[in-house]
N, C-alpha and C positions, 0 to 999 in steps of 0.2 A: 446391515441395516434391523432397525428394530422392526418386527413384525407389526406391519398394520391391521387396526379392523377393520372390516368395508362392508356391511350389508347390503346384501343383493336381496333381501329378501321382498317382493314389490304385487306377492300374490293375493286375492282375499283370504280370507279363512276358510278352510274346506268348506263346500255349500252341501245341504241335508241331499240327502239321495247317492247314488254311484253316479260320478260324471263319465264323460264319450273315453272309453279307452280303460275304465277299470278305476279302481280306486286308487291312488299316488297318496305314498307314505307322507306326514308331516312332521317326519322327526327332527327335529333342531338336532344340526351339528358344523363342526370347523372342518374346511379341509385346508390346506395348504401348495398354496402353487412358488413355485421358485424358476428364474431365468434360465432354460436349458443355456447350460455350463457352467452356471455360478453356482457357490459355493456359501452365500452370504445371500443372498437378495430373496428374499423370504416373504411371502404376501398372505397373511390367515386371515379364511372370508368365512365369517359363520351364515349358512346358508341351513336348507334342508335334504331329506334324503331325494328328493325326485329334482332336483335343482339339475340343471342340463346343463352342457358345457358351452352352448352358444349364450346362453346367460350370463357365464362368466367371462365369457368374448366377449359382447357388451360392455357389461361392466369396464373391462380393463381396456376398451377403447376411449369408452369416456373418462377414464380416470386419466390416461398415459398421451388420451389426443392422438393417438396412431389409427389409422385405417382398421377395419375388424376384419380385411380379408389379407391384412399380412400378419395374423396371429395366430397360431396354429399348436394343439396342446398335445401333449405327450404324455404317458404313466409308465411304468417299470411293470413287467410281469417277469418275475422270474430274472433272470438274464439278459431278458430283451427289454425295448424299448416301444412299446404301441403307438401309435398315434390314434388319438381320440378323434371321433368323429362328432359331430357339431351336436347331433341328438343324444348322444349318450349322456347317462348320467354320470355326474361331476365322482371322480374319483378322490380319496383318502389323500391322495399326493399327487399333485400332477404337474408337471414343467410345460415352459410355456416359451417359443422362440416368436422369432418378430420386433422383438423390444429390447433397449440394453438396461432400461431403468423402470424401476413401478411407477417414479416420476414424469411429469409429463416434461414429454421434449419440445423444448424453444424452436421456430424455426431459424435456421444459420443463414444470414445472408455472406452473399460478395460481397457488398459495399456498406460502407456505413452509415447510419442516418442523418439526415443531414436536419437541423435545425434554425429555423430563421429567425434571428433576432436574438437578442440579451438581456432583454427588459424584465420581467420579474416572469413570463410565461414561458421564456426561452429557456429561463433558468431553473425553474422549478421542472420542466421537461427536463433538463438534465440530469439535475438530480436524482426524478424520477427512473431513468437510465441506472444510475452508480449506483441506488439502492437496490435494483436488482441484479447488478453484477452484467450489465448490460454496458460495454466500453467499448462496443462499438462506435461509437457518434461523432460527430461532427458540431459545433454552434458557430454559425456564420455574424459575424457585427460588425455594418457598414461603421460605423464612430469607434472612436481610438481607447473606449471603453463603456465598460458596462451600465445598465440603468434603464435601457429605454426611452422612447417616445415622454413619456407620459414624469421623469425625474431632468432628464438632462437637453431638452426641448422647452414642453410648457412653464415645469416648472420654475418658478422663482425663486433667489436664495431665503427668502424668506417663507416659502412655501412647507407647510405641514402636513403627514396623515390625517388625513379629515375622519377614519375609522380609528380604532383601536390599532396597536399595534399587536395585541394579542391575537387577529383575523389581519392582517396586513404582514407578513413578514417570509422568508425562504425559507424557514425550518418548521412550517405548518406540513408537518406529516408525522405519523406514529411512530416512526424511526429517527425522531430527531427532536433534540432537547429544545426549547422555549427559548427564544434570545434573552438575553439579563441585560441586566445596565444601559436601558436603553428608557427613555420617558413612555408615556401612556403613547403620546401623540408628539412624534421627531419628529425634527428637521427632517428637508429634501436634504441635507449633507450625512445626516444622522443616516438615514435611509439608506444609503448608496453606501454607508462604511457598513450597515449591518449586511449588504450581498454583497462585499467584497470578503467580509469574514467568511459567509456562510457556503463563498465557496471555493474558498479554500481549505475549509473543514470538511467539505465534500469532495475533495477531490476534484472539481471539474476543472480548474482554471486551465490546465494543458489541453483541452479539447475546445475553448474559446480559440476563435479566430478573429482578432479585432480589421478595423479597416480594410474588411472584405463585402464586398454587394453583390448580391446575387442577382444578375443582369438579365435573364432568363432561365427558363425551365424546361426543359425535353421528355417526355415519355416515350421511352423503347422498348420494344417487345421484343422478347424471347420466339424468334421463330420456330423453333422445333419444341416451344411450350408456350401456349398461349396465354396462362394463369401466368407466369412469370413476367414483370418487369420490370426495371429499373430507371432513374431519372437523370439525365444530363444535365447539367449547372453551366452556365456562363458564371464566371467568376470576375471580377474587377478589384484589383490592388489600389486602392483610394487615394494610398501615398505617391504611388507612380504612374496611377492607370492604364498597367499592363492589364490583360485579358488571358484567362485561363480554362481550361476547362474541367469539371470535376463530376464524379459517377457516386450516387448515391443509392439506396435500397428507398428509401423513403420522404416524405420533406415534410415536418411538421414547421408549420409557419405561424408566427406569435406576432403581428405587425399592426396588433390594438383592432379596436372596432373601429373608432369614429376619427381618423388621423389629420384632417385638415382643419387648422381654425377656421370659422367662417367669415369672410371678411367683407366689410362694408363700407364705403364712404358718403360721408353726408355733405348735403349742399353748405357752402361756407366754412368750409373747414379752415380754407385760408386766411379767415378774419377773423378768429377764433382767439390768437395770441397766447394761448395756453397747452399746455400737452397734450397730446392726442396718443393713446398707446393701444396696445392688445393686451395689458394686463398679465401678459407672459411673455417666456422666452428671454427674460430678463432682460427687457428692453424698454421698463419703466422705474425712472427715479423717484422712489417713493418720498424720498425727505421733500421732494416737491410738492407735497397736500398739507404738508404739517402746520398747522393751524390758517388752513386756507378750505377751500369745498372743495371736492370733486362729484364727479356723476359716474356711477356704475354703468352702464348698458350691459341689461341680458339678466338670466335670473336663476343659473345652475350655480353648479359645485363649484366650477371656477370663480363664479360670480358670486360667491358666499365668503371663498376663501381669498377674496382679492377685499372684502367686507373686515374681514380680521386685522391685512396687511393694514388697512389704512388708520385703522384705528389701532394698529401696533407703531405709525406715527404719527400719532393724534391729530388726524384731519378733523377741522373744527366742524364739519358736516357734508354726510353722502346721500348722496341722492340713489336708489336704487330705480332706474328707468325699466320697464319692462310692460309687454303686453299686456300679462296679466301674472296673476302672482303664482306662485309656485309653493308647495310647503318645503320648507326646510325644517331637521331633524334636531333635536336637544341631544347633546352629544350622549345622554348616558341610557338612551332609548336606540340609538347605536349599539352600546357597547350589548344592554339586554337583547335585542336580537339575535346577534352574534355569537352568544353565549347559550340560548334559547336549545331546550331537549327537543323542542319542536318547534316548528316553523309557527309564529302568531301572528291571528287573526287578523287581519285590517282593522279592523272593527275595535280587539284591544290597543294595537298600537296607536289612533287615533286618541284612548281616551286618557292613554300612559302620554300623547304628547300634549293634551289640553291642559295641564298646569303651565307649560310656558306659553300657549296662547293666549291664558288668561293674563298672564300678566303684561300681554303685549296690548292687549282688549281686543283682539281678535279674532273669530272664530272660524277653527281650520274646516268646519262643516259646511261652509258654503264656497270655498273655493272650487277652482273646476274641475280639479284631480280626483274630487270623494265625491264616489257614485255609491250611495245608502239607500236603504230601505227608511218606513217613518222612525222607528225605534231604534236605528243604529247597529240593529246587531246582523246585517248583511251589509258585507263595505266591500268595496274595489277601489283601488287607487289606482288612477290613467293616471300615470303625469307624464310629456316630454322629454322631461330630463329628470334624470337622479336626485336621489335627496342633496341637496347641500347640506353638511354638517358641520355642525357648532355652537357654543351657547352665548358667544357673542351677537351673534344678530340678533338674537332676539333683547339680548341688553342694552343691545345701543338701541333698538325700535323703544325702546321701553325711556330711555333717559331722554331720548330725542336725537343723539346722535344721527341718527339712520330713519328718512324718511322716504315710503315706499312711493311712485310716482308710477300709474298706471296708464302706459300709452304709448306712445313713437316718438322719436327723434325725428322730427321735419325740417331742423337748417340748426345753423349755430350763426352768431354770431358773436361781439368780441366777447368772450368771457360770459356768453352768454348762448342757455340752450333751448331751443324753441320746442316744446311738443306740439303733438298734433290737435291736442285737446285747445291750444290758442295759449296754456301756460308757457309760463318764461322761468327760466331759474336761472336766476342773474348772477356773477358772483363769483363763479365757477372758474379756478384754475388748472383740471386738469378733467379729461373725460377718458377714462377707461373702457374700450368695448370685451365684452366677452361673449360673442354672440353664438358662443356654440361650436360643435366642430361638420365637418364632410367627411363624407365616404371617399375612398381613393379607391378609382377600379382599375390600374393598375395591378392592385392585390389577386382581382378576378380573373385578369392578364397573367400575373405569372406563375398562377395555379391551374390554370387552362379552366376554369371552373365553367360547368355548365347548369351545375344544381348543388348544392348543398344536401346531403342526406343524413341526417342529425347533425355533427361536427365533424362529416365526410366529405370531399371534394368527391362529385360524381359516383359517388359510393363505394371510393378507391381506399381499402383499411390503411395504404402507403398516404395517403392525402388526407393531413389532418390541419384543422384549425378551433382555436376555439378562443374569444374573448369578452369582457364583458358586455352583455346588454345595455344599449344606449337608453335607455328608455325606462318606466316603472308600470308595470301593467299587471294587477295581484291581486288575491284575495288574501292571499298570505304572504308575512313574509319570513324568511327563514336564516338572508343574511343582507349585509349592506355593504360587503367588502369582498376582493380578489380571493384570495387565499383560497378558502375551503372549494370551490368552484373549479382552479386551475387544479388543484391537488386530485378532485374527482376526474378530470377529462382526462389529465396524463395518465391516471392508473388507467380507463379505460383503452387510450392509445398505445401505452404497452403494451397490455394484454393480447391485443388484436396484433401486434405486432410478433407478439411472441408463439400465438397461436392466433394464425388467418385459418384455419379452416374452421374454427368457432364463429369469426365474422361470415363465413359463408352459408355456413348452418342456420347462424342467426339471420342474416338478411334472406334465406331461402323460405324460411319458419314463418319470420314475422316482421321481417323487412317492409309489407305494406303498413307497418303500424307506427313506424317513424317516420315524423314529417319530414316533409321536404321544403328547399325555398330555392327558388329561381330569382335571377337577376332581375330585376325590372326599370331599363333605363329612363321613361316618361315619368316615371317617380325617383328615379336618379338615386336609388337604392341598387350596390352590388349584393351579387351572390353573397359573399361572405359577411354581410353588415343582417344579423339576424335580432330581431326586435323581442321584446320583454315576454311577451307572450307566448310566442312562438319557441323563443331556445328555453322557455321553463317547461311549456309543452315536448321539447326532444328531449331533456335532461329525463323527466319523468315516464318518457316511453322506455327512451334505452336505460331505463331502471329496471325496468317492468321485463324486458326480454333477453336481459345480458346470459349470458354461461353460467348455469351455477356453479363453478370455480371462483369467477369474479364476481357474482352476488352471492355467495357465502362471504367473503374476504369483502366487501363493503358493507354487510351486513353486520361485521365482528368489529367496526368504526364505529359503533352506534356510540354514541356520547365522547366522542374527540373535539367536535367542534368545542364544548362546554367545556372539556381539559383543557383543550389549547387558550380558549379565552382566560380564564380563573386561575391557569398558572403564570401566564407570563404579567400579569399584573392584577391582585383582588381586589376584590370590589372597595374595597376600606381605601387602596391604592388610589384607584380613579378617582372616587368620590374625592379626597385628598385633591390631586393635581387638578381636578375639574372647578374644586370649591375654589381653590389658590387664585385659579386665571381669575376665576369670576368676580373676587374682591381685589385682584389688581386692575382689571377694567372697572370698576365699578369707583376706587379710587381714583383710576388717569378720567374719568365723567366728570364725576365731583372737581376736579382739579382744574378742567376746561368750563368749568359755571354753570355745568347743567346740576343746578341743587334739589334734583328729586330725591325721595328719602332712598335707602341704600338697601334693597331687598336682599332676603335670603338667599343661600342659593339652591335651584328651583327642587332638588329631591333630597330627603334624607336617606340615612346607612337602611334605617327604617321601614320608609316607603319602599327604597327599590329590592329588599328584600319582599316585601308583600306583592310587589308586581310580578318581581321571578317565581311566587309562587301561585300567582294569577294563570301566567302561562301555563306553567308546570300541570295545574288542574286544567286547562282549556285545552289540554291535546290527552290528556289522562282519558278527559272524560270523550273526547273525537275515537281515542283510539277506540274506547269501548264502547261506544256504540258501532262504527264498523264492526269489532269484532261478532258481535248480537248481532247484527244484520248478516254478514257471512253464515252463522249458525243456522241462522232463521232460514234462507235461503236452500242450505244445505238440507 
């Protein structure tokens, strides 16, 4: 083992006057500590002459994660080995008992860790284990293949990733190369192919158990040691219905956030004489909308995706029916946010989106979600659904192929949608319901959840849950996609499973700072569903109280988000793909009889470079102000 330098000098400079106990020597020196009985494990420590043994003991306990009470120090005196008292000054050469390595000793578990779900969250967790050389885990997936709810149940064959591949892929880690050979916005099937490839590359496949549903989970405590507990899972084989028990050391669950599509029946559906579907589950034959009119009810991300699909199938007219207008986002703005060096202010995001809204002669500052002061310098975006991301939304509105209808569906009649305002949408051949999602209370039941402390169930480091937050509520935006968040959460979960004493210490010292969330039956909000504002606060607070090793590791990842985004596809590649799609749709709308002038693509290379520079400058100024504040406060 190479000698390691580790400073333990944490004392103030020698004060004026003679301190109590007499003058202490501040002469700098180095000592070596070896593990008792080992010839090659040596730690070199810079210190001062009067450094005491207990200081070295504290340092080693912190470094290795063992209890101070287990450490004993010795030195050779001639032919003898003498035990050193804690108050002795350190010796030039010392030996230590109570550890077998100067590296931190990870907790060893009797049973494997259990991951619930083989969507991107569960697979990212499995990859995190593999990359930390932890191969004692299993992934249970109730389906016969990987992919999760989003891509196996909700998505249609025509669905595409709305955020860029650069920030939505399984390789999102400092240990993995970016994916190659895929478009900027891959389709459902392309993304599932990517998942399969990465699972094999990372060696995860042997740990996947398909057609296995977790029915129940029970907590079993060790009667001889209350701090030790395991988890008994009742499993069902979906191929034959047989049930069995399985013991696990932990439960890391990734069911998604809102998992049940909200359903609603309208009066007169039997009279409609057209297709009525939910725009997901592959239940809609989109060829039925070709050359005809279609009504989409709802205005979330799935609704925007269905607008793109209906355009692909050359629907003559699309009516988007919503109670109030939500902000949609151009693709380049999503790319900018996901590659930003600092989180971008909502004010800057709004200004950069302005071009897209100018094209459709709409004022985004008047949307209900936007709360701003008079000069728009202080902005909060609070929207009940996540951004629908896509350029075709703006282009379809520009040409008139897409019309916003603010209101609610009152009833249906023969190929007619009646709006509560009194308006009639006639000649509609298909109605697509995209009404959002509802939570699944069975998740709380399975986890035996009383409250979430951060992303840990009941404050238990062995029971974890993380998913995207189901709305938008922020003054700054650091991402619009999934991968960076689950990468960070998986890092927290693996670290505290390896070093549970650090979790205990963190909760004892700063646990009150980490927000909690309890189920609210009256509002139909289970405990596992965490809104955007609370989730962001949890993430920030956890980041401020992390143990030093994990905090230093996260600090070392500065710039990873930008590197991953820019390495996957360059700005020129992104703009080329976006503009090609833009002009393809322009030609399509013109061919359908819409005769408005063909607009240039929203953003040029030079404009985006300026936008990125503005974001960097805004972040640099914010950091400088913070540093100045701390300096003045000190």
